[in-house]
N, C-alpha and C positions, 0 to 999 in steps of 0.2 A: 417533398411528399414522402420520401423514404423514411425520414425520421418521425413523421406523424404516425405512420402505421407501425413502425418498429419501436415500441415503447421501451425496448431493452430486450436483450437476449433471454434473460430469465423469464420475463413475462411471456415472451413468444413461446418458450418451451411449455409453460403452464397452459396457455391457451390451446396449444397443439394437442396436448394430452387429455384435455377435458372430455373430448369426444371418445377417447379410448377407455375412460374410467367406467367401471360398472360396479354396482352395489352388491357385495357378496351376501349370500343368504345365511351363512354360518360364520361366526367370529370365533377365532381361537382354536380351530380344528387343525390338528397336526397330522400331516400325511407324509409317509416315508416311501422311498423308492429303493429297492434292492438291486436294480439293474444299472450297471455301469455303462457309460456312454462309450461307443467306439471312437478311436482317434479319427478325426476328420469329419465328424458329423454327429447327429443324434441329439440327445438331451443331456444336461449335466447329471452327475451321480448325486441325487438329492438326498441329503441327510434328514432334513425336515422342512416342512412347508406350512406356514401358518397364515390363515386368513384373518389378519389382525387389524386391518384398517378397512374403511369403507370407500376410500378413494385412492388415487395414485400415490404410491410410496416413492417420494423423491429423495429422501435422505436415509442412508444406512451407515452404520459405523460399528466396528469391533472395538471392544475395550483393549487396552494395551496388554493385559494378561490373557486375553482370549476367552474369558469366562462369560462375558455378557455382550449383548448386541443392542444398539439403539436404532430406532426407526422413527420416521416422521412422515405424515401424509398431508395431502392437499385438502383445502377447504371443501366441504364443511366438516370433514373429520378433524383436521388440524391438531391432532394429538401426537405427542411424542411418547414412545413406549420403550421399555427396557426389558429384554428377553434373556432367559438363560440360554447360553450358546449351545450347549450340548443336546438339549431336547426341546427347545422352543417354548418352555414354560414362561408365562407372562409374570414379570416381577413387579413392575410399576407402570402406571399410566400418568403422564404429565399433561393435564388438560390444556388445550389451546383456546382459540377464540375463532372469530370469523376469518382470520388470516391464515393462508395455507403455508405449511412448512415446506421449505425448499432444501434445507440441509440440517444435519445433526452431527455432533461430535461428542466424544467422551474424553475427559481429562485423563492423563496417564495414571494418576493416583486414584481414579474411579470416584472421586468426590463430587464431580460436577458433570452435568450434561448441558450442552448448549443446543438450542433449537432456533433456527433462523426462519423468519416469516416474511412472506410477501404481504405488504400492507395494502388493503383495498383502497380504491380511490383513483382519481386521475389528476396528475400522473401517479402511478403506484409508488410505494416506497418500500423500505426494508427495515426490519428490526430483529433483535434476537433476545431470547430469555435465557438467563443462566440459572439452572436448577441445581439445588442441593439434592443429589440422587437419593440419599437415605431418608431425608425428611420431606421430600416431595414439595419443597417450597422454592419460590423464585427469590433468589438472593440479589439479582441485579438484571438490568436490561440495557442494551446498547443499540446503536444504529447498525444497519447492515443485516442482510438475510443469509449471507454465505459465511460459514463459521469454521475456524480451525484453531485448536489449542496448540500452544508451544509444547515441545516434548517434555519439559519439566513441569508442566501444569501451572506455571506462574502467570502466564499471559494468554490472551485470546485475541485473535485477529478476526475482524468481521468487515463486511462491505457489500455494497450492491443492494439491489431491490428496485427495479424499474429505473426511475430517474435519479436514484441515489448513486452518485459516481464517486463516493468517498470510501476510503479504506481506513479502518481504525485498529489500533492496538490498545487494549486495556489490561491493567493488572487485575488478576482474578480475585485476590484476597480482599481488596477494598474498592474496586471499581475505578481506580485512578486511570485517567486517560494518559497513556504514555506518548502517543503521537497520532496524528491523522494526516491524510494527504488526499488531494484531488487527483484522481487517476486520468481524467480526461475522456472517459468512455463509460458506457454501461458495463458494469462488472458482471462476469458470468461465473467466476470461480475464484476461491481464495484458499491458499495452502501455506502452512508453515513447513519449512524444510526440517527433516529429522534431526539435523544438528542444531536447530534453533537459531541459525544465523540469518536466515532469509525468510521474508514473507513474499509469496508470489501472487500476482493477480492476473486475470485474463479478461478480455472484453470484446466489445463490438467494434473496436478499431483494428481487429485482426492481429493483435499483438499480445505478448506475454511480458509483464514487467516484474523485475526482481528488485525488492526493496530491502534495505538494511533493517533487520528486525529490531535493533536497539534504537536507531535514530529516525527511521522512516525515510532516509535519503534514497533516491533512485540509484541503484547500482548499474543496471543495464536494461535495455529493451530488446526482446527477441522478435525479429520481424521476418516474415516469409510466407505466412498464410495469406490467402486472398479472400477469406470468409471469416465470419465471427468465430472466435475461439471459444468453444463451449465448455471445455473441461481441461484441467491440468493435474499432474501428479508428479511427485518427486520419487526418485529411487531411494532405497533404504540407506544408502551411503551418502545421499545428498549431492552426488556428482552429476546426475542427469535429471532432466525434467521432460516429461512428455506432455503433448498438447493435442487435443482433437478439435475438429471444427464442425459447425452446423449453424445454419442461419438463412438469411434471405438475400445475401449479396448475389450479384449477377453471376459470379463464377460458379456458384453452387459447389464449391470445394467441400469435400467431406473426408479428408485424410487425417493421418496422425503424423506428427513430427516428434523426433527425439533430439534434444539439445544438450550440449555440454554447458553445465552451469558456470564453470570458472571463467569462460570467455564468450559464452553465448553462441558458439559455433554450432551449426546444424550437423548432427551425426548422420541421420538418415530420415527419409520420409516413407511411411507405410501407407499404401493405398487402402485405407481402412474400410469404410462402409459406403454403400452406394448413395446414401441420401443424407445421413446425419450421424455424427459420433456423439453419443449421449455421455459416456464416461470412459476414463482410462485409469488404470491402476497398475503399478509395477508389482509383479509377484515377488514376495520377499526373497532377497538374494540378488535380484536385478538381472537375472538371465532371461526372464520372460516378461511380457507385458500383456495384460488382458484389457479388452475394450468391449463396449456394448454400443449398439447403434441400430439404425434403421437402414435396410437395404433398398427398399422401394415402398411406394405408397399404393400402388395398384398392380397386383395385390399387396397388402401390407405384410412385409417380411422383416423380422428382427433377427439379429445374430449376437451371440457372445463369441469373441474371437481371442485366441491366444497366439502371440507373436514371439519369435525368437529375436531378442534384442540385437545380438551380435551380427545377424545377417539381414534382419527385416523380413524373414520368411514367415508366412502364415503356418503355424504349427498345427492348429486344429480349430474348428468352430462348432458352435452349438446352435440349433434352431430354437432360440429362446429369447424372450424379451427381458431386458434388464434396464431400468431407468438409471440406477446408480449401483456401483459395485464397491465392496470393501473386502480386503483380505485380512485374515488373522496374522499376527506377527510370526506365528510358527510356520506359516505357509501351507498349512494342512487344509484350510477351509476358506471359502469365500461366501459372502452374503450379497444378495441383491434384492431390490424392490421392484414390484410390477405395478402396472396401471390398474390391475384388478384388485389391488389392496393386499396382495400377498407379500410376505417376507419369506425369502427362501435361503436356506443354507445348504451348500453343496460341498462335497469333497473335492479338493483341488486335483485336477488331472495331472498336475506337475508338482512333484515334490522338489523344493528348491535344493540346489547343490550346497547352499549354505543355510544352515538353520540357526536360530538365535540361541544364546546361552540360557540356562535355566535360572530360576529365581534364587538369589543368593541366600545363604545362611548367614545370620548376623549373631555372633557369639560375644556377649559383653553385658555390662551392668545395665539395670533399668532404674538405678538410683545413684545419685552422686552429690558432690559438693561444689560450690562455686570456686573457681580458681584451681581445681584439681584436674590433672590430665588423666584421661581414661583410655584404656586399650580395648579395641574391638578386633575380632578375627572374622574376616569375610571369606566365604568359599562358595563358588558356583561352578557348575559343570557345563561345558559346551558339548553338544551331541556330536559335533564334527571334530572335537579335540583341538579347536582353535585356541590360541592364546586369548586371554580376556583381560579387561581392565574394569575398574569400578568407578561409577559416578556416584558421589556421596553428597547428600544434602544433610547438614547437621541440624537443621531446624531452627538455627539462630542467625539466619542470613549469611552463613558461611558454608561454602561448598568446596569440594576438591575432586580431582580425578587421579586415580592411582596409575602406576606404570602397568604395562602389559605383563602378565604372568601366565604360566601354563594352566590349562583347565584343571580344576579340582585341587589347586594348590591353596593352602592357607595364606592369606594376605593380612598383615597386621597394619592397622591404622590407629591414629591417636587423635584425641580432640579434648579441648578444655572449654567448658561453658563458664562465662564470666558472671552471669546473672542467675538468680533463682527463678524457677518456673518449671513448666513441663514442656518438653520438646519431643519431636518425632524425627528420628533418623530415617532417611530414605536412601536406599541403595539399589542401583541397577547395574547389571553387567553388560558390557559391550564387547563383541568379538573384533578381531583384526579387520574384518570386512565391513565394520560399521553397523552391524545388526545388534539391536538391543533386546534383552530379555525382560521378563516381568519384574516389577518393583517389589522389594521387600522393605518392611518398616520395623522399627524398634523404638518404643517410647523410653524416655528417661526423665525422671523427676529430680530436680535440684531442690531439696527441702528448704523451707524458710526458717526452721528452728536452728538458731546458732549453736545450741548444745550438741547438734549432730556432728560438729567438728571435733568432738572429744574422741580420744582413741578408741573407747569402747564401741562407739557407734560406727567408727570406721571398720572395726572387726565385723560388726553385724552386717554392714553394707557389703563387705568382701565375701562373706559366707552367708548369703541370703537364705539358703535352704535350711540352715541350721537353727534359725531363730524366727520361725513364722509367727509365733504368738506375740513376741516382742515387736516385730515389724507391724503387726496388725494394730497393737495398742498405740504405737506411735504414729499410726496413719501413713506408713511407708509403703 
């Protein structure tokens, strides 16, 4: 009987919150708060609050550069939206259908938005749409309603949706299925590790499973909860994973556990929320963890809580409902969705001890020749003066990682393109603590005209600013 009534953790959550959803009277209204919350209670220091959906907002995500925010709502709204992060201005709406959105994610290069839907019917299922963010078109769709991009934007993991117990990984560029696996339980959350090596899933079997991101092989299973695992999150250095519980098992456990990824050992247990943990998220830097959940149902009480990871002590809490929470990579802001249809962005009450490096400068040519080696100079500044290294994608299926160097130092890298075409160089800086900064890009065109290998054209290429008219005529 238990499995008849529990169609899956995700569906249970949706059914639970339908009664909480109210239809707002105004859409797109921005409200600001100038009152900071005291430590130990009160409300978050809200930067902006937009009534952007007509039903519960189950999915929120910050872009990697912190400039935009995605949100998604439950049916019959079922729309995904992209907002300007600093002021809440609506940028795009990606229309859904009769199926409610349960999760959203933005690729690190900002080119794609993934929206995961609970599919109506009995038993319900799950699917996701992959949107081109700028053209507002669906470029692909896969199974699974819980979505997570790999940190390099090349792959996307998805899984779950009622009776759908499968986990999938697809290549973003062409939709190729890399692998899929049967998880054995209703899936409640899916997350890529920040280093791209692991895909984690959680479910109604009270366990967290870690899968090899390249092969889909099960690495290890984390056991210790006695209730459905409702949410999971990796620390920014991929060394820890947090899990929260909520469901209908007899134990009614609603705590948070922090695990060591390398061997699956339990670091500590946080006696999280009185009734249900909705979401968990590490504050960038890994010193603190934020959670959202329900304390009681009569009366209905919700809390956002901040925990010190090293001790497990509760640092502060807010009297506020948040169905899902996401943090900006800078650690300065967090966003959450509410059952009333609001998307809320608040100032972080904790500035991380470690902040990410800035966006790299890329100094080098934007035109070249096949078989010729080109030099680029990279430079990024870390606000904490940490040493940094660069992750470089040359755009031709080749990539490399530099050595660590002092912040603000010029780093010289070289590359040769063997074929003609147009390529986009992508560079991200990583500090010694594993925290990534925003991505920088630089296009380079390898011309098709063989005459461009003549010495005169090499001079033009090397001194591009001196010959703008000639370059224009030649289509360079």
